[in-house]
N, C-alpha and C positions, 0 to 999 in steps of 0.2 A: 600714825594717823593713816598711813597708807593700808596696815593691816586692818585697819576700823573700815576704812573705805572699800576693802575688797571683801569683809564679811557682810556689810549692808549689801552690796551690791549682788553677791550670792544670794544672799535672803530674799532680794528682789527678783532674780532670775527663778528661784525656787517658788515664789509666789506666783509668778507668771506661768511656768507651767504646770503649778498643781491646779489652777483655774482652769488651763487647757486640757488636763485630762479629766476633769470634770464634765468636758463636753466632746468625750468621746466619739459619740455619735455624730455630733456635728462633723468632727474630723474626719470619720469616716465616709461621711456623705460628699465632702470635697474630695476626697480622694477618688472617689467611685466618679465623680463628676469630670473630674480632669480624665480619667480612663475612658469615660464615653466621649468626651471631647475628640480624644485623639484615636479612638477606635475608628472614627470615619476616616482619618489619614490611613489606617492600616488597610480598610476596606478599598478605598481607592488604590492603594500600592498593589493589592493583591489581584484587582480586576483589570490594572493596566500591564498590557505586555509592550514587551520591547519587540521591534521588528528590524530586520536587517535591511538596510539601504545601500544596494550596489554602489559601486563608483559612478561618478558622474563626469563624464568628458564634454568638452565643447570644440566646435567647429573652428577652423580659423577663418578670420575674417581679413579682406586686404584693406589698407590704409589708402583711405580715397575720401574725396570731397564728400561732406555732410550733405543729406538729403536736401536741406533747405536752400543749398547753394546751386542744385542743379535745376536747370531751366527756371531760373528766375529773372525778373525784370530789374530787381532792385541791385544799387552798387553799393557794395560794401567797402568801408575803409579798413585798410591793415597799417596800424600806427608802429613807430619805431621810436625810441628814445635811446640816446641824443640827438637831436635833429643837426647839431654842429659836426657829427662825425659821417666824412664821406662812406666809409666802410661800412657803417651801420646800416645807410642809405641802401648800397650795394647790394648787401647782404639781403635784406628785406626783398629787393626788386628781384633776386635770384628766388628767392621763397615764393613770390607771386608768379614767376616763370615756369617753376617746378609745380606749383599747385596749377596753372592753366586755367587762372580764373582771373577777369578783369578787376583786381584791387585798384580802388584807390590809395595810392602809399603817401602818407602824411607822416611828418616828423614833430616832434615836440622836444624842446629845451630840455625838460625835466618831467621826472613822473608826476609831480604836483600839478604842473601846467596841462597835463593829459586828463587829470582828474576834475579839473577846474570846467575844463572844454566838456567833458560829458555831462558835470552837473548843470552846465548853462543851457544844455539842449539846444545849442545852436547847430549842431551836426544835422544837415540836411540826409546824411546817408548813416545806416546803421555802422556802427564799428564791430568787426569781429572779433579782432584782439589786438594786444598791444605787445611787442617785442621791447622788453626792458633789459636793456645790456648794462651789466652792473661793473661798469668800469669808467674810470675818470679820464677821459680822452683830453690831452694837452693841446690838441691842434686837430684840425679839419681832416689832415692828412694822416694822422697818426694810426699805423696797423693795429689790427686786433690781435691780442695777446693769445699765446697757445692753449694757455687754461683760460678757457671763456665762462663767463659766469653770467645768467640771464635768468629772467623769470617772464611768463606768460601771463597776461591778464586778460582774461575772458568776459564777456558780457554774465553780468550777475543773474539772468535768466536764460532759458531754454528757448530756441528758436523753433519753430513749428516748420512743417516744408512748404508752407505758402507763404512765410517770410511774415507772417503775423503772430503775434502771441496773445494766447488766451491767459484769462486770470487766474485759471489754476497752475500753468505753467510760470507765471511772474512767481509765485510763492517759492518757486524751487529755486535753491541757489546751489552754490558748487560746494558748500560745506567743507571747507579746506581747513577749519579747524578741528575736524573729526577725523581718526584713522577709522572707526568704525560706527556704526549706527547706535545712537543714544540709547535706544530700545533694540535689543538684541531679536532678531527674528527667530521663529520657533523652527525653522527648517531652513536648509541652504539659501544662501541671499541670492534674491534675484536669479531662480532656477530658470526661469523660462528666458531670461533676456542672454542671448549670444555675446553681447557687447558688455556684459555685467550691470547693465541697467544704470540708474540714477548714480551718481550726478552725469554720465553721460560723456564720458572723455572720449569716446569714439564718436558716436553720433553727434556730437557738437563740435568734430573737427579739432581737439584739443592733440590727440595724438598725432594726427595727420600734419598739422601746425609744425609740431615738435620735431617730427620725423625730418620734414622738409628744410625746417631751420638748421639741426644738426647736420643735414646733407650739405647744406649752403656754406658751412662754416668749416667743413673737411673738407669740401672741393676747392674753397678759398685757400687754404693751408696746403693740401695736398696737390692741387694742380690737376694736371690731365689723368693721372695715376688714379686718382680717387674718383673722378669722373667716370672713367673707363669700369670702374668698379661697381658704381651705381647703375651703369646701364646695362650691367647683365645680372643683376640682381635685383628680386622682387622680395619684399618686406611684407609679412603677415604678422597679424595679432592675435592672440589665443588666449582664453581664460585659463587659469590654473583649474587643474582637474580637482574634483572633490573626493578625498577617499571613501572607501565604504565606510559605514559607521550603524551603529545600533541606534536608532531612534527611541528615545523613551520619553514618551508624552507625560510621564508621570511630574516631570519637573516643573510644566506649566501648569499643572494643575494644582502642585504642591504649593506654587507661589501664590496663588490665590486663596486657596483654604487654610493654609498655615497662619497668617497674619490673623484672621479672625478665631482659629482655632487655639491660638495662644491668648489672643485678648479674652475670651470668656472663661479660658481656666484660670488665668493670673486674676480676673476681674474679681473671684470669689475669695481669694486670700485679701484683696485690697477693702472688699466688704469687711471682713473681719478684723481688719486692722483699725479700721475707722470705728467701728462699731464696739470694740474693747475698750478703745481709749475714751471715747464718748461715754460710755457706760461707768468709768470709773469717774470721769468729771462729774458726771450727772449725781452720783451717790456719793460725791465729796471723798473719795478716796484717795484722790490726788493731792487734795489740800491737809488731809490727814496725816499723810506720809511726809509732806513738807514741815508738817509742823513738829515731828518726831526728829528732825534735823537731817533729812535725806534732800539732796540737792536736786535740783530741777533738771540739770544735765545728766545726773545719774539714772533719774524716773525715764528720761528719752533713751539714753543708752541700753536701759533694760527692756524698752519695749522694741528697740532695734535689733537688739541680740536674740530676741524672743522669736519675732516675725522672721528675720532672717533665717534662724535655724528650720520655721516651718515653711519658707519658702525652697529652702536646700532640699526638703522631702518632695516637695513638687517638682523641682528642677531633677530630681534623682529619676524619678517616675517617668518625667518627659524624656529625659534622654534614654531610657530603657526602653521606652515606646518609640522612639526616632530611629535608633539602631536596629531595631529590631526587624528583621527582612531586609536589611540593608535599605532603608529609606534615605538615609543621607550616606552615600556610597563614598565621598571624598571628604569627609570630615571625620576629626578626631573628637571622640567622647570628651576628654578632659577640655579641650578648647570650647566644646558647645555648652559644658557646665559652667565654664568661666563667663561666656557671653552672656547666658541667661543669670548668672550672678549679678552681673552689671545693671540688667535690666531690673532685677529685684531690687536692688538697692534702690532705684529711680523709684520704682512702685512704693515700697515701704514710706519713703520720704513723703511721695505724695500722697499717701494716707494722714500721713501726719500732718501736711499744710491743711488737708481739708478738714481734720478735727481740730484746729484751731479756729475756724471760721464759725462753729456753731456751738451751743450749748447744750441743747437736747437732741436726742435720738430723732424724736419725732421730726424736728425740723431740717433733719438731713436726708431723711430718707427719699423724700422726691429728688435731691438732688443726686443722689447715689443711683437712684433708678435712671435719671435722665445720662448720667456718666455710664452707666453699664450698656444702656441700649444705642447713644448715640456717639460714642465716643470717638468714632472716626472722623466725626462732623464738627466737632467742638474745636474752635479756633483757640482756645487753651491750649488744647492739646496736638496742636498741629505738627509739631517735631515728633511726637510720638507717632503719627501716621508715617512720617517717613521712614522711621525707625523700624517699625513693624514691616513693609515693603520691601527696604533694603536687607533685612535679616532674612527674609525669605529668600531672596537674589544671592546674598552672598553664602548663605548655609548651603545651599545646594550645588556651589561651586568650591572647587579646590583653588583657591586663590590668596595671593600674599596678602598679609593684614595691613601693612602699610603702603608698598610698593607695588600695588596692584595698577594694572595699565587703564584706569579710568579716574572719571573725574570725583567719585564717590568711591570710598574705600572703607573695608571693614573697621579700620581705625576711627574713621569719621563717626562712623554709627556708635560705635562703643564711648567716643570722646563724648555724644550727644546725650548719652546714658548718664554720665557723669556729668555734665553741665546741667540737666534735668535737675539729677539729686541736689547738687549745691542750691540752686534757685529755690528748690523746694524746700529744703532745710533751712534756707535764710527767712523765707518767707513766714515758716512755722516759728522760728525762733522769734522773729520781732513781734506776729500776731500774739503768740503765748504770752510775752512781755508785756505787751501794750494793753491786752484784752483776753484777761487771763479768766474770765467767766464772772459768775455770780459770786462766787464765794472767795475768789481770789484777790490780791492785792496788786492793781495796774500799777505800772511804771510809767513816767510820762514818755510821750512820743520821741523825745531826743535823749533818753536815757543814755545812748551809747555816746552820745557827744558830752554828756555830764560827767562820764566817767573820766575822759580826758582832760576837760577842764579840771576837775579835782586833783589830779596830778600834776598839772601845769601849777596851779595855785600853792600845792603843798611843797613844789619845788623853789617857788621864789621867796615863800613865806616861812 
């Protein structure tokens, strides 16, 4: 039986490849179109030159009160938690004296009560920050441990120098969940900002308050020796220098043009997949093959192997063009080939799904035209949009597949391809069984449940 199945499958593959050989002109045109699309990328690579950017250094900045606290008529509150601790209040008062600003010091029993106070809007004075000591004080006179753990909670938006907040500034938060910008900049980050720019740890007073709090804790434990040390010491902050590097603007151009180039290149093969299957369905070739004893799974498997081989040719040409003149300098050819192979599998099964929804080539032509021109805008293929953009981003970087320091890794993108492939295959399998076309024998809509019920009855009877 296995030998017969292998012979039948070999004949099907021979039939598929033989039909493709008859369309050699079309095959050559498809390859030329792919070369034409990617020659655009080669042209951009040739005309984009690298330029040397010298090392960037920044000036030192003193730790001082932020500008919006200077010459203001507003009284700001400085909050500490927990309010039951005398030492917490004393250290907060030391911070107030060190900053030389008339803060209104206020304590709260818990961080939750402080949050409720802010949400209620009952505070007449704006709160600069809250000092939260992460220590369970057993009594009000309990001393502060040597190993102090605390965190600071500032306002969720930036203050202007006048003490008022504009609508644009209200939308800016501290982004504490991000280590790096979600969208990487094309150049050095905030290159014109000596203080580092947003989220403004210097100009909002975060570092100043943190330094004063650390100094107060050390003076509390160290006594006069620590106080004398800080009296003769000036603290400055400075951004890390940015080393010299070669700026290659091609990466950002590649991110923009590569998704569209890959889209148009692979769309040609999808058209061939759908057209071939639809033609055999329209000419009743599929039913003839089923009548002579071939299984439906064997037919779909032969289609899959045939078009996967054609896709492999396309991917090989694509890899040759991408690695010509070092377009992708930090990636491996084998890895890129496997990545596009995942996309090829999803694309082939997408073509299978489309071919099961129609019975004639004329009825599917408008849909294919719409798919080819507006693929990025189609909600059905929204996950493909993410995959296109993400592929361009990851293929231009030397990053780990799984453990990249980002919320979206290349493993997620490749997993999306496989999930797409499974969904497309499931839809194609069900629609082909329930709606096999004009000449096929349809199955009931719940045929997959009937198989289980038949086995259940045969087991008990």
